[in-house]
VOSE-976669 format. One record per atom (N, C-alpha, C): residue in three letters; y, x, z. Coordinates in pm, whole numbers, padded with zeros to 5 digits, always signed. Atoms other than C-alpha are relative to their C-alpha. Example, Ala and Ser with C-alpha at 12.3 -4.5 7.8 and 13.67 -1.06 7.14 Angstrom:
2
ALA-00119+00089+00000ALA-00450+01230+00780ALA+00120+00090+00000SER-00119-00082-00006SER-00106+01367+00714SER+00109-00077+00073
END
This chain:
137
MET+00115+00050+00071MET-00774+05828+05320MET-00101-00053+00100ALA+00099+00061-00089ALA-01025+05594+05484ALA-00133+00071-00014ALA+00132-00062+00001ALA-01364+05730+05580ALA-00096-00084-00084ALA+00102+00071+00077ALA-01658+05641+05358ALA-00085-00084+00093SER+00090+00085-00078SER-01881+05359+05478SER-00128-00021-00081PRO+00123+00009+00078PRO-02225+05426+05326PRO-00102-00095+00064VAL+00108+00088-00044VAL-02513+05178+05346VAL-00121+00031-00088THR+00123-00023+00074THR-02872+05256+05245THR-00105-00098+00049THR+00109+00091-00034THR-03153+05000+05234THR-00124+00040-00079THR+00125-00031+00068THR-03517+05047+05146THR-00095-00119+00011GLU+00109+00098-00002GLU-03805+04816+05060GLU-00128+00075-00036HIS+00130-00061+00029HIS-04171+04923+05066HIS-00102-00109-00024HIS+00107+00093+00036HIS-04453+04732+04898HIS+00050-00143-00012ALA-00055+00134+00024ALA-04226+04436+04813ALA-00071-00059-00122THR+00068+00069+00110THR-04378+04176+04578THR+00084-00118-00045GLU-00069+00114+00060GLU-04213+03928+04341GLU-00081-00049-00119THR+00064+00061+00116THR-04354+03687+04082THR+00104-00083-00073PHE-00100+00070+00079PHE-04146+03545+03796PHE-00048-00012-00144GLN+00027+00017+00143GLN-04160+03428+03433GLN+00099+00085-00078ASP-00089-00085+00079ASP-04021+03685+03186ASP-00081+00061-00114GLN+00064-00074+00108GLN-04104+03913+02892GLN-00060+00129+00054VAL+00049-00136-00014VAL-04336+04208+02921VAL+00050+00069-00126PRO-00059-00061+00120PRO-04136+04433+02687PRO-00108+00049-00098CYS+00087-00042+00110CYS-04311+04493+02353CYS-00134-00073-00003VAL+00129+00068-00009VAL-04600+04264+02454VAL+00015-00151-00014GLY-00020+00144+00010GLY-04479+03906+02513GLY+00030-00063+00134PRO-00036+00071-00123PRO-04384+03641+02768PRO-00122-00030+00087GLY+00107+00035-00092GLY-04586+03562+03077GLY+00050-00006+00143GLU-00032-00002-00143GLU-04597+03526+03452GLU-00029+00141+00050ILE+00009-00140-00038ILE-04532+03872+03592ILE+00010+00013+00151THR-00006-00033-00143THR-04603+03999+03942THR+00025+00150+00010ILE-00029-00142-00021ILE-04443+04326+04048ILE-00016+00033+00149THR+00006-00056-00135THR-04513+04533+04359THR+00072+00134-00008TYR-00088-00115+00019TYR-04255+04803+04420TYR+00055+00054+00131ASN-00083-00062-00103ASN-04064+05040+04643ASN+00140+00011-00059GLU-00138-00005+00049GLU-03684+05038+04619GLU+00090+00062+00105VAL-00104-00057-00086VAL-03393+05237+04762VAL+00134-00036-00063ASP-00136+00034+00043ASP-03034+05106+04734ASP+00097+00079+00087HIS-00101-00075-00075HIS-02734+05314+04833HIS+00138-00043-00048MET-00136+00042+00033MET-02373+05193+04844MET+00098+00075+00090THR-00105-00066-00076THR-02059+05376+04951THR+00134-00057-00046GLU-00135+00047+00030GLU-01706+05239+04972GLU+00098+00082+00081ASN-00106-00070-00071ASN-01392+05431+05057ASN+00133-00035-00066ALA-00134+00033+00050ALA-01020+05431+04977ALA+00011+00020-00152SER-00005-00025+00144SER-01091+05555+04622SER-00074-00105-00082GLY+00076+00099+00075GLY-01339+05283+04527GLY-00139-00023+00056PHE+00134+00043-00038PHE-01702+05182+04531PHE-00102+00071-00088HIS+00110-00061+00073HIS-02027+05355+04429HIS-00131-00062+00049ALA+00131+00054-00035ALA-02375+05204+04419ALA-00104+00059-00093THR+00112-00046+00081THR-02711+05333+04298THR-00128-00058+00058PHE+00129+00048-00047PHE-03067+05205+04317PHE-00111+00060-00085THR+00122-00037+00071THR-03416+05313+04220THR-00109-00093+00046GLN+00111+00092-00027GLN-03706+05070+04197GLN-00117+00048-00085THR+00117-00044+00076THR-04055+05184+04098THR-00125-00066+00057GLY+00120+00066-00046GLY-04392+05019+04111GLY-00095-00036-00112THR+00100+00046+00095THR-04669+04836+03931THR+00027-00145-00037PHE-00011+00139+00039PHE-04686+04511+03740PHE-00134-00049-00053SER+00111+00067+00068SER-04952+04265+03630SER+00057-00128-00058ALA-00052+00118+00068ALA-04893+03981+03388ALA-00113-00083-00057VAL+00085+00096+00069VAL-05078+03670+03277VAL+00084-00049-00116LEU-00082+00025+00118LEU-04951+03633+02922LEU-00012-00144-00049ASP-00002+00137+00052ASP-04850+03297+02774ASP-00096-00017-00117GLN+00087+00010+00117GLN-05050+03371+02455GLN-00146+00028+00035GLY+00136-00030-00044GLY-05360+03455+02663GLY-00016+00149+00027GLY+00024-00139-00036GLY-05484+03776+02817GLY+00090+00046+00113THR-00078-00059-00108THR-05339+04003+03078THR+00045+00140-00039SER-00049-00138+00014SER-05144+04330+03094SER+00033+00051+00139SER-00043-00060-00126SER-05079+04572+03377SER+00043+00143-00026GLY-00048-00137+00016GLY-04906+04902+03428GLY+00101+00038+00105ARG-00099-00054-00092ARG-04616+05087+03588ARG+00139-00016-00059PHE-00139+00009+00045PHE-04237+05060+03573PHE+00091+00076+00096THR-00107-00058-00081THR-03924+05233+03698THR+00132-00056-00052ASN-00131+00056+00032ASN-03575+05082+03706ASN+00102+00076+00084TRP-00103-00077-00070TRP-03267+05289+03796TRP+00137-00047-00047GLY-00134+00039+00038GLY-02901+05197+03802GLY+00104+00065+00089ASN-00110-00061-00073ASN-02563+05331+03909ASN+00128-00069-00046PHE-00126+00067+00032PHE-02218+05169+03925PHE+00110+00063+00084ASN-00117-00057-00068ASN-01877+05314+04012ASN+00124-00076-00045THR-00128+00059+00039THR-01532+05156+04019THR+00110+00049+00094ASP-00113-00032-00086ASP-01188+05244+04145ASP+00043-00129+00072THR-00040+00117-00080THR-01007+05007+04384THR+00065-00109-00084THR-00065+00101+00085THR-00827+04831+04096THR-00099-00070-00092GLY+00097+00056+00094GLY-01141+04763+03889GLY+00031+00033-00144GLN-00038-00035+00137GLN-00968+04912+03585GLN-00078+00118-00055GLN+00081-00114+00042GLN-01181+05225+03577GLN-00137-00012+00064ALA+00135+00022-00051ALA-01546+05142+03614ALA-00101+00051-00101ASN+00110-00035+00089ASN-01875+05260+03472ASN-00132-00033+00068GLY+00134+00028-00049GLY-02239+05170+03508GLY-00102+00044-00103THR+00110-00041+00086THR-02562+05307+03367THR-00129-00056+00059PHE+00128+00056-00043PHE-02903+05141+03382PHE-00110+00052-00091ILE+00113-00053+00074ILE-03237+05286+03277ILE-00126-00071+00048PHE+00125+00070-00031PHE-03567+05096+03261PHE-00111+00059-00085SER+00116-00047+00075SER-03908+05231+03160SER-00124-00071+00051LEU+00122+00073-00031LEU-04245+05063+03149LEU-00113+00055-00085THR+00119-00039+00073THR-04595+05171+03048THR-00110-00101+00029VAL+00114+00091-00013VAL-04875+04922+02983VAL-00125+00087+00007LYS+00118-00085-00021LYS-05188+05088+03124LYS-00130-00068-00042SER+00124+00068+00036SER-05449+04816+03059SER+00028-00141-00049GLY-00013+00136+00053GLY-05505+04484+02885GLY+00075-00003-00132VAL-00075+00018+00124VAL-05297+04348+02599VAL+00115+00100-00004GLY-00108-00099+00014GLY-05064+04623+02474GLY-00027+00133+00067ALA+00031-00126-00069ALA-05245+04906+02654ALA+00046+00118-00084GLY-00052-00117+00067GLY-05081+05237+02568GLY+00144-00015-00047THR-00138+00025+00042THR-04743+05077+02492THR+00097+00055+00103HIS-00107-00049-00086HIS-04432+05246+02632HIS+00130-00069-00043PHE-00130+00061+00027PHE-04089+05083+02660PHE+00105+00074+00081ASN-00113-00062-00069ASN-03759+05252+02746ASN+00128-00070-00041GLU-00130+00060+00029GLU-03411+05101+02772GLU+00106+00074+00079THR-00115-00061-00065THR-03079+05267+02849THR+00123-00081-00038ALA-00124+00074+00024ALA-02755+05069+02888ALA+00112+00068+00078HIS-00114-00063-00066HIS-02409+05197+02974HIS+00127-00078-00033PHE-00130+00064+00017PHE-02060+05053+03020PHE+00106+00087+00066THR-00118-00064-00058THR-01724+05227+03076THR+00120-00086-00037GLY-00117+00084+00023GLY-01411+05013+03114GLY+00032-00082+00123PRO-00038+00081-00116PRO-01253+04752+03340PRO-00103-00108+00032VAL+00085+00110-00046VAL-01436+04486+03542VAL+00089-00113+00054ASP-00076+00113-00054ASP-01328+04138+03653ASP-00007+00000+00153ALA-00007+00007-00147ALA-01271+04031+04015ALA-00138-00006+00066ASP+00136+00007-00053ASP-01647+03972+04059ASP-00081+00126-00030GLY+00069-00125+00033GLY-01734+04321+03930GLY-00077-00004-00131ASN+00068+00011+00128ASN-01862+04200+03591ASN+00079+00074-00108PRO-00070-00071+00107PRO-01782+04420+03289PRO+00078-00093-00091ILE-00079+00072+00100ILE-01508+04297+03056ILE-00027+00072-00133PHE+00047-00072+00118PHE-01685+04394+02733PHE+00106+00009-00109SER-00104-00004+00104SER-01387+04308+02511SER+00099+00114+00022LEU-00090-00111-00031LEU-01193+04588+02686LEU-00075+00132+00024ALA+00083-00118-00027ALA-01479+04840+02705ALA+00046+00121-00080LYS-00024-00126+00069LYS-01413+05202+02620LYS-00130+00047-00064VAL+00134-00032+00048VAL-01788+05260+02578VAL-00093-00108+00050ALA+00103+00095-00043ALA-02070+05005+02585ALA-00116+00008-00099PHE+00117+00003+00087PHE-02424+05027+02452PHE-00122-00042+00081ASP+00128+00038-00057ASP-02775+04900+02519ASP-00105+00035-00104ARG+00101-00046+00095ARG-03062+05081+02348ARG-00140-00020+00060ALA+00138+00025-00043ALA-03423+04966+02376ALA-00095+00054-00106ASN+00093-00063+00090ASN-03728+05131+02225ASN-00144-00026+00045CYS+00145+00013-00024CYS-04097+05037+02203CYS-00068+00113-00075HIS+00075-00106+00069HIS-04332+05322+02122HIS-00138+00014+00061
END
């Protein structure tokens, strides 16, 4: 059996700006500032990756006004060397602290178990388990 070859990367105070939806609030230009840790391990049995990203966001909403708050994004992916036995779970949570939608909480959990294609993308038609649940509260 080949030895594991783990790789861990971190980002501190990274910033990105993009156009997207503030969940439960609306579309806008969003700026996030975050810390992130990514960990990947590959060995003779397969591949494992996990990441955690947490930080703050501010948004200038398309309909007018602003929103800001905190978010956390976590994910994990595992596959065997054939790609026939794979699974991934992703969890995202966001709280609007001020502005439009203040007090709003959003949570999403998605999971896939089944085979993946050569690029590592899930083959949903062959999934054993697949779901994506989102909730505004």
